[in-house]
Structures are given as structure tokens and as C-alpha cells.
C-alpha distance (Angstrom), angle and dihedral (degrees) to the residues before:
residue distance angle dihedral
M1 . . .
D2 3.82 . .
F3 3.80 95.2 .
A4 3.79 129.4 30.2
F5 3.78 140.5 152.2
D6 3.79 124.8 -140.6
L7 3.79 114.8 -163.2
Q8 3.81 104.7 -150.9
A9 3.80 106.1 172.6
T10 3.79 142.9 -2.2
D11 3.79 135.7 -161.3
G12 3.78 110.2 -174.2
R13 3.79 104.2 -45.6
A14 3.82 92.3 -27.1
R15 3.79 114.9 107.5
A16 3.81 139.6 -162.6
G17 3.77 115.6 -159.9
V18 3.78 147.6 142.7
F19 3.81 121.4 -114.3
R20 3.80 106.4 -156.5
T21 3.81 119.5 -152.8
P22 3.81 133.9 169.9
R23 3.83 88.5 -101.7
G24 3.76 96.5 49.8
A25 3.77 146.0 -63.9
V26 3.81 123.4 -62.9
E27 3.80 116.9 -153.1
T28 3.80 111.8 -143.2
P29 2.95 146.8 -104.9
V30 3.78 88.3 48.1
F31 3.79 140.5 164.1
M32 3.81 115.3 -136.3
P33 3.82 114.8 -149.5
V34 3.80 111.5 -133.5
G35 3.79 118.5 -120.2
T36 3.81 96.2 178.4
L37 3.81 95.1 176.3
A38 3.82 95.4 30.1
S39 3.81 89.4 -79.3
V40 3.79 132.3 87.3
K41 3.78 95.9 -136.3
S42 3.84 112.7 -95.6
L43 3.83 92.5 -8.3
D44 3.79 129.2 99.5
P45 3.83 129.3 -155.0
D46 3.82 92.0 -94.9
D47 3.82 89.8 56.8
L48 3.79 90.5 50.3
Q49 3.79 93.9 47.7
A50 3.81 91.1 48.7
M51 3.81 90.3 56.3
H52 3.83 90.6 47.3
A53 3.80 97.2 -110.8
Q54 3.80 106.0 174.9
I55 3.80 103.4 -175.7
I56 3.79 133.6 10.2
L57 3.79 135.7 -161.6
A58 3.81 132.3 -128.2
N59 3.79 129.6 -177.7
A60 3.79 126.6 -116.7
Y61 3.82 95.3 -158.1
H62 3.80 95.1 54.8
L63 3.80 95.7 40.7
H64 3.79 91.3 47.2
L65 3.81 88.5 58.1
R66 3.81 96.1 39.6
P67 2.99 127.0 50.2
T68 3.87 87.4 -11.6
D69 3.77 126.5 -116.8
E70 3.80 89.7 -108.1
L71 3.79 90.9 61.0
V72 3.81 91.1 48.0
R73 3.81 88.9 51.8
Q74 3.81 90.8 49.7
M75 3.80 89.1 51.4
G76 3.78 91.0 56.5
G77 3.82 100.8 -91.5
L78 3.79 133.3 -69.3
H79 3.79 97.5 -60.8
R80 3.78 93.8 56.5
F81 3.82 93.6 36.0
M82 3.81 94.0 57.1
G83 3.79 99.5 28.8
W84 3.82 96.0 -116.4
D85 3.82 117.7 135.8
A86 3.81 99.6 -178.2
P87 3.83 126.3 81.7
I88 3.81 121.5 -58.9
L89 3.81 129.5 -163.4
T90 3.80 122.6 -158.7
D91 3.78 124.5 -152.0
S92 3.79 110.9 -138.4
G93 3.79 94.2 -127.3
G94 3.79 94.5 -113.2
F95 3.80 93.0 127.6
Q96 3.81 93.0 46.6
V97 3.80 93.4 49.0
F98 3.79 89.7 57.5
S99 3.81 99.0 36.9
L100 3.82 107.3 34.8
A101 3.76 106.8 24.3
S102 3.77 126.8 79.2
L103 3.77 96.9 -111.8
N104 3.78 119.8 -137.8
N105 3.74 107.2 171.1
V106 3.81 144.1 -14.8
T107 3.78 116.0 -153.2
E108 3.77 134.7 160.9
D109 3.80 87.6 -94.9
G110 3.81 95.2 57.5
V111 3.78 143.2 -83.8
S112 3.80 128.2 -50.0
F113 3.79 113.3 -159.4
K114 3.78 144.5 148.7
S115 3.76 122.6 -106.6
H116 3.80 113.3 -105.5
I117 3.82 87.2 -140.0
D118 3.79 105.2 54.8
G119 3.81 106.1 -5.3
S120 3.80 93.1 -112.6
A121 3.80 116.4 157.1
R122 3.81 115.2 -103.6
H123 3.78 136.4 176.7
F124 3.80 125.7 -158.3
T125 3.78 122.7 -167.0
P126 3.79 128.5 172.0
E127 3.80 87.9 -104.1
S128 3.81 96.2 49.2
V129 3.80 91.8 48.0
M130 3.81 90.2 52.8
R131 3.81 88.6 53.1
I132 3.80 90.9 49.1
E133 3.79 93.2 49.7
T134 3.80 92.1 45.0
N135 3.81 89.4 52.8
L136 3.80 90.1 51.0
G137 3.80 90.0 52.1
A138 3.81 101.5 -148.2
D139 3.79 117.2 164.5
V140 3.81 95.5 -123.8
I141 3.78 119.9 34.2
M142 3.78 129.7 -174.2
Q143 3.76 130.5 -132.0
F144 3.81 119.4 -112.4
D145 3.79 106.6 -102.3
H146 3.80 139.3 179.4
V147 3.81 108.8 -109.4
I148 3.81 121.2 -166.0
P149 3.84 133.6 171.4
G150 3.79 114.8 -66.1
Q151 3.80 96.2 -118.7
S152 3.79 95.5 50.3
E153 3.79 117.8 142.3
H154 3.77 122.1 -99.4
S155 3.82 96.0 -100.2
A156 3.81 94.5 50.9
S157 3.80 91.3 44.7
R158 3.80 91.3 50.8
D159 3.78 91.2 49.6
A160 3.82 92.2 51.0
S161 3.81 93.5 43.8
E162 3.78 94.6 49.6
R163 3.80 91.7 45.3
S164 3.82 88.4 51.6
L165 3.80 89.1 52.9
R166 3.79 91.7 51.6
W167 3.78 91.0 46.0
L168 3.81 89.3 50.4
A169 3.80 90.2 60.6
R170 3.80 90.0 51.5
C171 3.81 91.9 45.8
H172 3.79 90.6 52.0
A173 3.80 93.8 48.6
E174 3.81 91.5 50.9
F175 3.81 91.4 43.4
V176 3.81 90.3 54.9
R177 3.81 91.6 47.1
L178 3.81 93.8 49.4
H179 3.78 94.0 46.8
A180 3.78 94.5 49.8
V181 3.81 86.3 73.9
E182 3.79 117.2 96.5
G183 3.79 111.8 -106.8
A184 3.81 95.5 25.0
P185 3.82 113.2 146.2
R186 3.80 119.2 -97.2
Q187 3.78 102.0 -106.9
T188 3.77 141.9 150.0
L189 3.79 127.6 -145.4
F190 3.81 121.0 -134.8
P191 3.82 120.4 -157.2
I192 3.81 119.7 -140.2
V193 3.80 124.5 -130.4
Q194 3.81 110.3 -141.3
G195 3.81 131.4 173.2
G196 3.79 107.2 125.7
I197 3.80 115.4 -125.0
H198 3.79 93.6 -35.2
A199 3.79 113.2 114.2
D200 3.80 96.0 -155.2
L201 3.81 92.5 52.7
R202 3.79 93.7 46.0
R203 3.77 93.2 50.1
E204 3.79 93.4 44.2
A205 3.80 91.7 51.0
A206 3.81 92.9 47.6
V207 3.80 92.6 49.2
R208 3.81 94.0 46.6
I209 3.80 92.5 48.1
A210 3.80 92.6 48.0
E211 3.80 89.9 51.4
S212 3.81 93.9 47.2
G213 3.78 99.9 68.0
A214 3.80 151.2 -23.4
W215 3.82 96.6 -83.4
D216 3.80 119.6 -175.3
G217 3.81 91.3 -141.1
F218 3.78 143.7 -8.7
A219 3.79 131.8 -127.9
I220 3.79 126.8 -152.8
G221 3.80 109.9 -149.3
G222 3.77 139.4 173.6
L223 3.80 94.9 54.4
S224 3.80 128.7 116.3
V225 3.81 86.8 34.8
G226 3.78 100.0 116.3
E227 3.78 105.3 -50.1
E228 3.81 123.3 117.6
K229 3.80 115.8 -92.0
P230 3.84 94.8 -116.3
A231 3.81 88.0 57.6
M232 3.80 90.4 52.9
Y233 3.79 91.7 50.0
E234 3.81 90.4 48.6
M235 3.81 91.6 53.4
L236 3.81 90.4 52.5
E237 3.79 89.6 53.5
V238 3.80 90.8 48.9
C239 3.81 91.3 53.0
D240 3.80 96.4 43.7
D241 3.79 100.9 88.3
A242 3.81 94.3 29.9
I243 3.81 93.5 62.8
P244 3.82 116.3 70.9
R245 3.79 109.4 -99.4
D246 3.80 93.0 -140.9
R247 3.82 92.5 66.2
P248 3.81 129.8 72.2
R249 3.82 118.5 -104.3
Y250 3.80 119.3 -143.3
L251 3.81 120.5 -161.5
M252 3.78 105.0 -156.3
G253 3.79 123.7 -134.5
V254 3.81 98.0 -3.7
G255 3.79 118.7 126.5
F256 3.79 117.4 138.7
P257 3.82 110.8 121.2
E258 3.79 97.0 -115.4
D259 3.81 91.6 48.0
L260 3.80 91.6 52.5
V261 3.80 92.0 53.0
E262 3.81 91.7 45.0
G263 3.81 90.0 46.8
V264 3.80 93.8 51.7
A265 3.81 88.3 50.0
R266 3.82 87.1 58.0
G267 3.80 97.9 49.3
V268 3.82 103.3 -89.5
D269 3.82 118.2 147.6
L270 3.83 106.5 -180.0
F271 3.80 132.0 38.8
D272 3.80 136.8 176.9
C273 3.79 135.4 179.7
V274 3.81 141.9 154.6
A275 3.82 88.7 -134.6
P276 3.83 99.3 101.0
T277 3.81 95.3 54.8
R278 3.80 94.2 35.2
M279 3.79 91.5 50.5
G280 3.79 89.6 46.9
R281 3.79 91.5 54.5
N282 3.81 87.6 53.2
G283 3.80 95.3 51.5
A284 3.81 99.8 -100.5
A285 3.79 127.5 129.3
F286 3.80 129.4 -166.5
T287 3.80 115.1 -128.4
A288 3.79 136.3 169.0
D289 3.81 86.5 -107.4
G290 3.78 95.7 54.4
R291 3.77 134.6 -85.7
L292 3.82 118.0 -27.0
N293 3.81 119.9 -146.8
L294 3.81 108.7 -152.2
R295 3.79 90.3 -168.0
N296 3.79 88.0 71.6
A297 3.81 110.3 106.4
R298 3.80 90.9 -138.8
H299 3.82 88.4 78.8
R300 3.83 93.8 56.6
T301 3.82 92.7 100.4
D302 3.81 99.5 19.6
E303 3.81 110.2 132.4
R304 3.80 94.9 -171.4
P305 3.81 122.8 104.4
L306 3.78 119.8 -109.0
D307 3.81 89.1 -99.6
A308 3.80 121.5 5.0
Q309 3.81 91.6 -149.9
C310 3.81 95.6 50.9
G311 3.78 121.0 101.6
C312 3.81 98.9 -161.6
V313 3.81 122.0 123.8
A314 3.81 92.1 -107.4
C315 3.80 92.2 56.1
R316 3.80 96.3 40.1
R317 3.80 95.3 51.8
F318 3.80 112.3 22.4
S319 3.79 140.6 54.6
R320 3.78 128.2 -131.4
A321 3.80 87.0 -113.4
Y322 3.79 92.8 57.6
I323 3.79 95.5 44.5
R324 3.82 89.9 47.3
H325 3.81 89.2 51.6
L326 3.80 90.4 52.3
F327 3.78 91.6 48.5
V328 3.81 98.6 47.8
T329 3.81 91.4 46.0
D330 3.82 91.6 50.7
E331 3.78 93.5 -117.7
L332 3.80 108.6 163.7
L333 3.79 91.4 -137.0
G334 3.79 89.3 68.0
L335 3.80 92.7 57.5
R336 3.79 90.4 45.7
L337 3.81 94.7 49.7
L338 3.80 93.4 48.1
S339 3.81 91.8 47.5
L340 3.79 91.4 46.9
H341 3.80 91.7 49.8
N342 3.81 94.4 47.9
V343 3.80 94.6 49.5
H344 3.80 91.2 45.2
F345 3.82 90.0 48.8
L346 3.82 93.4 56.2
I347 3.80 94.1 44.1
A348 3.81 90.9 50.0
L349 3.81 91.2 45.2
M350 3.78 90.6 57.8
R351 3.80 91.3 47.5
R352 3.81 89.1 54.9
A353 3.80 90.6 47.3
R354 3.79 89.9 51.4
A355 3.81 91.6 50.6
A356 3.81 90.3 49.7
V357 3.81 91.4 52.2
Q358 3.79 90.6 50.0
D359 3.81 90.7 49.2
G360 3.79 92.7 47.6
T361 3.81 90.8 -119.8
F362 3.80 100.5 104.6
Q363 3.78 98.1 110.2
A364 3.81 93.2 53.5
W365 3.81 92.8 39.3
S366 3.81 93.8 50.6
R367 3.80 92.7 46.3
D368 3.81 91.4 52.4
W369 3.81 93.5 42.4
L370 3.79 93.9 51.5
A371 3.80 92.4 45.6
R372 3.81 91.1 54.4
Y373 3.80 93.5 43.6
H374 3.81 94.1 50.3
S375 3.81 94.3 43.5
A376 3.83 92.9 67.6
P377 3.83 117.0 111.8
S378 3.81 113.9 -104.1
S379 3.82 91.5 -130.4
Q380 3.81 95.8 71.2
């Protein structure tokens, strides 16, 4: 079997497992750094390996536009192109089509839109996205889905969820056709559970997807797109017992520290988000005591590390004062150190969560961790 999931321990709904892929095993729960354009911004593969990154994400929409998925295929696929030997997951581009592109039309066939780069006319269908993701050659690829704002009304959410289900069937048929060809990459296709913030739609979608095939994993999409956090947590609870427990669950696009801990508590195994590098480029650092704003003048002479408990290079070698100096003077090293720290922080956080699940202490650990994190003053 190319892909498998071993569930090793549970504590409440929280899980510790191993997602096995042809390119190696991924211990869960896990945070996946986002390399949208085949690069985790300011970090190279050695940085990622040093912080024990196990799997990273790239984006089909962006890579289709630049440098094109055909070029990536010609260069030997994403792993060779970006010098990363461990597993890679590609997002289908559904979120980007609806958030970045100038949208022209959504039909049952697919989506016509204009590139956010040059305005050129484009058309994505479930079949074309499968071809794009096959060209890219990631280990785990996502179906093309219909993404809408998180607070959408019931009727719009039902329409998008049912369309995503129909598109899943087309994605799977094209996936099977493409991978029947000799030399096709060894990949698995994850379906995406949609349904907005409506419990009945979420549960219906999860049940119908689970009944439709022997999927190697399940994604939960369309969350963290404008809805309130309690609504997101509720949808995870709704999906928990509707998704087979012997498969990994991937919560798409969620990556703030508190959301990772809350997600693990509700049965999520994999996470990704651009937040750690984006926050780093804006002068913010994640810490166990809440978010740190390096723009704040109080850090000008602060000799402490960003987080005393963190083992990343930025925290082992440099002070808040120095990193603040780099940031306010637009030195690129400052952006790199903050991004490195934030990604490392989330990866390490998930390793601690995993250890707590295995020890049977996750519920107490998560309660204490969240209380400390939320107790920090907002003026940091």
C-alpha cells in the first residue's frame, strides 16, 4: 500500500498517528509549512529539515500561472524542482480562484476567471486541475472544490457543497485515468468536506464522501474564511464522527497557534497556513505567551529571545532588540528570522501536542497551554 494511516493513541478526540506515504512517514498531528510558489518564503529545505518539517504544501493555482505546471513536470516534478525529498501536498487552487482571481463565471463545468497576475483568461475544471496537480507531482493532491465565504447563507452553502461533491466524482474519474498511464507519479487524492457553518450540510457532505470511495484521507475546507472561530470549532465537532477514524483529517488553511491546539482537540491531524511567514514579514512572532509585536518600542533594548522555550536559531542566537532592529531597518535577515521562528514554533507545538496525546495528558496540557496563551496582554 502506497498510503496508509496508523492511529497510535487518542485522548478524547485528540489523536496521534502516522500517515505513511511513498516518500516517508508523517507523524501527526503536524503543521505543514506553506511553499505557495514552491518556496516557503525566506526559508530553504535545510532550514525546514532542521526544524523537523515533515511535509510541506504548494499551490496548484499559483504554480500553474508561474512557472506553469508543464515546466515543473519537465523539470522532474516539484520535489526535484525545489530540492525537497519529503512528502508534498498541493492545494487544488479552489480557494485562490475565488479569492484572488477576477471571477467571470461559475458553471457546472468549472470556473472561468482572469489571472491576478496579467488578467489573462483562464478556465479551471475538475479535470484540468487533476492534470495540473499530476504534472506537479505532489504526493497528496486535493480535489477542485467550490469555496465561498464562511458566513454564507444555507442555500449558497448547499449549492457550493453539492457542486463540490459532483466535482469530486469528476476529479476522481480523471485521477484514475491519468494514473493508469505508465510512469504517472505515485499520488493520492483527498476529497474536501464543504458546507459552510451549517451543521447539517457539513455532516451530509462528510457522510456522502465517506460512502463514495476508499479515500486515503479527508480534508475539511471552507473554514477560517470569515466565520467566527466558535463556528469553525463547531464544524470540526460535527465532522468528527462522520469521517472515518482510520484516515487522516486535514483542516485547510488554518495555522494560528490557538486554532491548531483547538483543532487537535477536535480530531484534526494535519494543518497548513501562510500565517507564520506572513506574520513574520509584518513583524509579529508567535510565543507561548501570545503574539509578540516587534514594532513595539518596548523591545528596543530587550535582551531576551523571542520565546525562552523555543529552540529555533532565532531564539538561540539573537535578542528581541536585535531582531527588532533588523525589522525596523528593513534588513532581510529580520524577516527571515521571524518567519523561521514562527514556522518552527508551530511545528514544535504540534510535536508537543502529539507527545501529550501519547501520554494521555492532552486535555490538561491543552487547557493549560490555551489559558497561558490567551492571558497575555494585547500590547506585546
